[in-house]
Structures are given as structure tokens and as C-alpha cells.
C-alpha positions, 0 to 999 in steps of 0.5 A: 318297836325296839327289839330288846330294851335290856340289850342296850343295858347288857354291857352296863350290867355284864361285869356285875352279872359275871360276879359269883355273888353270894346274893345275886339280889338287886333292889327294885328301882321302878314300878309301873301299872298297866291296864289292857283289854286282853291279858297281854300287857308288857313293859320292855325292860320290866318283869311282869307280875303275872297275877291280874289285879282285877281277877273276876271283877270284869274290869281291865287286865291290870298288872304290876311290873317292876325292874332293877335296871336303869330307867329310860325316858329322861333323855338318858338311862337313869338308875333311880334310888331303890324303892323302900316303901309301897302304899295303896290308897283309895280315891282319885284324889288320894295323896301322901307326904311330899317324899312319896311319888304316885305311880301312874294308873288305877289298880281297879281300872275298868270296874265298879270299885273305887280308884286305887292309887299306888305310891312308892317312897325312896328313902336312902336311910331305909332298907330297899324292896327287892321283890314284889308278888301278888297272891289271890285269896284272903288266906293267901301267904307268901314266902317267909320274909314278905310283908303284905299290904293290908288293902284288898286290891280288888276292894269293892269289885266283888272279884277275887281277893288280891293282895300285894306282898313285898320283901325288904332287905336289911333292917326291920323295926323291932317287934314290941307286941304279940297277940293271938286270935282264933277264927272259924275261917282263915279270914282272921284279922286284926286292925291294920297296925297288926301283921299276921304271920304267914300261916296259922299256928295250928288247925284242927281246933273248934275254931280251926285257925289260930293265928299269931299277930305282931306289931312294932310301936316306937317307944315301946320295949322290944321283945327278945325271946319267944316260946310256947308252954303249957303254963304261963311264965308270969307265974314263975317266981324268978325275979331277975329284972326281966319282963315276962309276959304270956298270952293264953291262946284258949287252946286246951291240951289235956288239963292245961291251956297252951300259952305263948310266952315272951320276954322284953328287953330294954328300950334301947336294945337293938341287938337280939330283938325280934324283928320277924316271926313266921310259921313253918310246916313240919319239922324241917330245917330252921332258916339261916339266921332264925331261931326256933320258938321251942315248946317248953315242958318238963320231961314227963309232960306230953305236948301237942303235935302242932305239925308246925313250928314257930320261928323268929328272927333277931336281926339280919345276919350276914350270910357266909361268904361264898368261895369264888368258883375257881379251878383247883391247883391241878386245873380241875373243877367238879360239878354234881347235877341233882336232877328231878329230886321232887322233894315235898314238905313231909317225908313223901312216898316212893314211886316205882321202886322194887317191892323188896326195897324199904323206901321213904321218898325224901329220906332216900333221896337225901341219903343218895345226895349225901352219898354223892357229895361224899364220893365226889366232893364237888366244887359246885352243885346244880339242882336242875329243876323239879327240885320241889314237888309242887303238889305235895309241897304246901310249904315250899320254903321248908322244902327248899331248906330240906333239899339244900341241907346236905349241900349247905352243911358241907359249905359247897356253892350251889345254884338252881334252875326251875322245872315244870313242877317247882311252882305248883305248890304255894310259892311262885318262882319269884318267891322261891328264887328270892328265898334260895338267895337267903340260904347259905352258899347259894349263888342263884340269881333272878336274872335280867328283869326284862326277859322271860323266866326266873333264873337266867344268869351266868357264872364263871369259873376262874383260873387261879393266879399267883405272883411269882418272884423273879429268879436271881439275875432274871429280867422282870420284863421277861416274866409274865406275872400272871402266867400259870403252868400247872406242870411248873412249880410255883414259888410261894406267893399271893393268890389272885383271881382276875375277874376278867379272866374267867376260864369256863362259863356256865349258862343257866336258863329257865325253860318254863313249865307248860305251854298256853299256846293252843297252836303248840300244846305241851311243855313250855320252851326257852323263849325267843327273848331268852335266846337273844339274851344268851346270844348277846351275853355269849358274844359279850363274854367271848369278844374279850378273848382272842379267837383261839383262846375263848373259854368253853362253856356248859348250859343248864336247863330243865326241859330238853330242847327239841334236838334231844329227840334226834337220838332216833334219827340215825336208827332204823328201829325208831318206832316208839308206839309199843311197850316200854322196851320199844323206846330203848334206842341206841346210836353211835353218837349216844352214850347212856340210855334212853328209856322213855320218849323225849318230852321236849316242847312242840315249838322250836324257839331256836335255842340249839341254833344259838348254842351251835353258833356261839363260840363257847358252849360245847354241851348242855344238860337237862332234867325232866325225863327221869328215865333218860340219862344219855349224852347225844352228840348233835352237830358237835354239841353234846346234849346230856340228861342228868337222870332222875334222882328223886324217889318221890316221883316216877321212875322204874323199879328195874332202873337205879336212881342216879346223878350226873357229874361233870369234871372240868379239866386243864383249866377248862380245856376238857370236860369229862362226865359220868353218872353214879347209880344209887346201888350199894357201890355207887357204881360209875356208869357212862364215863366219857370225855365230852370235849377237849380243846377250844370249840372248833367252829366259831360262828356260822349259819344254822342252815343245817338246822333239823327243825324249823322254828315254830314247827312241831317235833316228830310224831314219836316225840309228840306221842311221848309228850302226850303220855308224859302230860297224861302221867303228870296230870294223873299224878297231880290229881292223885297228890291233890286229892291227898292234900285235900283229904289230909289238909295242912294241919296235924292231928292236934287236939 
């Protein structure tokens, strides 16, 4: 078996991967279907959609796999035209037009249902598909912007309802018709020509679920605006030539019915016409490029509390250009790490705060973020996992808009990695990553399609260059046009960024969530294929530089690798079996505080060894353990925690929430770090220089590795993991009970 198919493509894609792209979005170039007797199907170089398409049907384990890489198998690696449309038909002999190709395989493999064939189209004049997800249940929904294939992929089997959702970038046909339908159950549908919005407009009526539907009919006049009202706008006396139409939803509020009102444009209108409609829970920020369908009413009128808002898009708007990550004129670059903010759809409750403190979870968390951004004015913000508190986020999309708002409003480039709680709500990692890429100033990327995790990628910080004009009488060949010395005054010139001369590298890795390997229970780990991707990427970057000129690097992940627990190894008192105070340990290689046992994986996949052997990574930073905020020097590598910031999850009343800062100095040669506490003064704590100068050790073996790969960590760490898992389980059960009792609807009607 070839070790890693993507390794042969690394050099091909490296230059693209190192760009600080504003989108990081790649269209899907190919799809494959696999059927296995055990749930272990895989296709090298392809990303597996984890949901089994034969769920509860007693058939084979069927999975869809997709890639955005060149496709092997035709004598050379071929980059196919992007897929622009997907269709599924019943029947072994099902056929579509000549411009459609059939994907090999049966989506109903091994069960009693009919043969389901998948077809794809590659139309160069159509918008490409860049994301595919699978959801269970008839009332399932995907993130805003995804369309659903109407056919149940488990049709005729008696198994779970299974639906495929896909997302297209770019142009969408204008909406020409809107309808509403109320149903007693979420299985609410119209014929296949209609698209149902992602969520009900409201719940709580006698029919409980009120859905909005829309469709596009060629040759019909497009809809240009949408709003709600307690009266029909067709009753208006205005006559300005604009076509007004209304839909009576049948829902009563006091003395009036609720209407959906809309207007139509001209037949040839293509600008400012509706092409997408969605429902967002709560009163969270409106997605970029979308509009709010307001509830129009007179000032003296009361209107229902929908606990939801309808939003619509009028064509695709280009995201603001993301500034290149570059050092300032003084050679500095500042990163703020927001770790474990645990935001929810609603305001959220606070945990473990002083009894005298007035606290509303997400409000206090947002205020701390605002204060940090004002105090530090960073060049980049990194959210290092558990950004969304999954079990209290029944609308994770709106939660992402909420937590990113303070950064977006300031125009700061930002990125994310995922933790173990992010995808416990209604959206998968794939949907969240694709959605984050639609938010202004995000530079997050999905990462290589063929390796584990979502969000393995690289960013580089570039050195600023200016052309200098030769002095009178000097010889041009004696002047290095791209040499830059911050202590020397530069003439006015043209600023340039040499994309081959990134002077600092940032690695981001998805550390997963929970282990499904019974031999190594507990938290997940960075997988071996991710470790290999890091090795090869680091080698590809560092090989471009002379040995003594290799740029330094930082690595970001959520769950700490096992070596973080070695903070106890140099201590005589490392017994963590007592009360909370017993975990407070200190050694001369640690700066900061350890207030809880380290919750790292029980399996060591070798990530530290890869970091140790690399020529560039000098430090790492993690989240996950809210009460730990130390940096530990282990064999010359600084292992740091960000410190928990969010008030919506566990902490300790006696410990301030906090956030870590990294300041990169002298164009990447030195890195300082400190934390700010959420007290009245935003007190700075734990200030230190992490490293200075190039990495002393280039390559070498890992004979001194303290943990053998595949072996559990020490006993005290296992106990910490068990306690953390129990705390997580109890918290998820508590939050889940609240959701079941409260439902997703508001107190309408």
C-alpha cells in the first residue's frame, strides 16, 4: 500500500497552501462511493463523509468520499473539472443526459431497497460544489447555504432517513416563488420543485412547525424583497408599478394573522434579486452579504417573539480583502489566542464565578474579547477550539457569527481550529469550516482532503520589503534590492511581499474530539497521517532556506499532546490524588500555573517527536484545560496553554478568565508571550521570552522520547482524563436536558 497518496501531491499544492488566502476554498474535483462489511472504508487522497448511508438498514457500510486534489489512475495525476451538480436516481438502469457521469457504486448496497445511482455534472459555465455533508433524520438541516437532494438515500430500506446536502459557490438562480406550510410534525414537505428553508420559521403553534419554501422558475419575475407583517401589503393603496404579493400563514397573533410579504422585480433583473433564504435562531448577527426580513409594524403594535429571524441573500458579495500577514515596520507581529470561549446560541449561563459577580455567559465572554482586542490590537486572532459549546448551540452557524463579531468589526485576520465540543451541536466540522470561510477576514482552511481532521493548514508571516533607490554615485550591483534593516532609514519606495520569503510559519492541526479505540479510551489525538503531513510540510518549507536562516514556527492545536503532562516529572510532589490544591505543581522549566491535571490522550502518536525533529517549530499552544495556563520547556520546545476564556463552561471562582498573547519580534527571530487576566486592570501575567534566534537543533533522532508511541500516559494523567471525561459527560447531560425541556422555539403564540 502506498503510504500517503497526498504526499506525491504536496509539492504541487504547497505554493497554494502557503498563500494567506481570503477563502481557502477548493471546489470538489471527484466523488467516490465505497461499500464495506465493516465501517472502515477509506480511499487514499479522499475525505470520508463519516455518516453511513445505510444507517439502520442492515446493509453494507456505504460512504461517500470526495477530494479537491488531482485524481490518479489515468497514467498521471489529472485535475478534473470541478463538480457542479449532483443527482441520485433509483434503478439499476437509471440514466441521465450525456453531460452527466455515473459514479460507480450503489448507495443502497447490501439491503432490500432499490439500487440508488449517483450522477455528477461538470459544467464549466456553472458554479462549482465545494462541500458535501450527510445528515440523518427527515427534519435535519445543514448550515446556511447548503442545498438538499430531495431523495432519501435510505429509501425503501426501513432504515434511518439519510439526506445529502451540498454547497455551491458563486451564482445561484433567482427565487421566483415563495410559499409557507404548517405541519404537526417536522416531516413537512411540498413537491420536489420546492426547496425548504433550513429551519421552521416558528414552533409552538397548533400545527407546531411553520416552514418557508421557495423555488426558481425560468421565465418568471424574480423576487427582490421580503418581510413579515400583521397585514397583507396587497391592501396598500400605493401604485408605483411594483408588484406586491402576500402569503397568509394562517398563524394568528392577537387580532391579526401573520403575513409573509414580498415584491417582484422585472423579468430581466439580475441584481438585488433573492437567491437564497434561511432561518437563524435568536437575534445574532446577520451573515455577511445577507439581509434581515424585518417584521414591519406600527410603533404602537406588538409583534410576536419568533425566537428566530428570516434572512435572505440578494446575490453573492465579494468578501473584503484580507490583509497579507506581514511584520510591521518595527519587525513585530502580534497574535491573540482565544481558548475555550464555549459560546452558545442564546446568552448562556455562567459557570464557576464569584457569587458577587453579575454574569451572563456569552456577554461577559464577548466583553473580555473586546477588551483584549482594544488593549493588544493584534495582527491575527486564533480561536483554538471549543469555540462553540455544542450542546447549547442548536444553531452553531449563528454562534460562529456571534463569537467572530468583535474580530470582524475591527477588520483583524482570524482563524480557528476545532476542539472536542464544537461539533456536538447541529453542525459538523465540515459545515462549520465552510461557514467560517464565508465570514469576513477569516483565513481558516479545510486542509488536505486525504488526511484526518478538518483544519490542518499552514499560514506564513511575510517580511516587508521596499525597493530602495541607489545613492548618487553608488554601483547598483553593490545594493541588495530586497535587503531590509529596521535600524536603517529607508527611502520612499514600493512595498512588496516576496511569497517565497515567509519569515515565520504557523501550523494548525485538528486534534479531534474523543477516542473510539477501546485500547486507548479518553480524548482523541493528532493522527499519524497528520503527523506525517506536518513532517513533509515542514521539510518542504524549511528546505528552501539556508541552514542558519530557517524561519521559526509555532504550532496550534486544541487537545494537549501527552508531553504536556511531563510538568510533574521534575517534582518530588506529583501526587494528584488529593483535592484541587494538589494539582498545583511547579518546576523550574514552567512559567504559569497548573491548576488541574492535564487531559491529554492516552495514546502518543509521535507529534512531539515530529516537532522536536523539525527545523522550525519552537513552541506549541493548546486549549482544552481551562485552569492550566503555563508554558513548559520540554527538550527545548515550549509547550503552552492558552488558559480558558469562556464564562459558559467550567472554571474556578478564585481564578480569573484569561487569554494568551504571542508577540513575534525582529521579523521572527524572537517570540515573547504573556497572559491578560479578566480583572479590572487586564493585568499582565507570566510574561516571558519563549525563544530567540534560530532553532539550535536541526533534525536528529528522538531517542530521548519520554513516552513510547501507542502507550498510555502516566497514572496521574489518566486520572485527570477520567475526571475530565466525567465532568464533560455530566455537563453534556445537563445541557441536553435543558435543550429538551426548552426546545428550539420561543414563547410565541
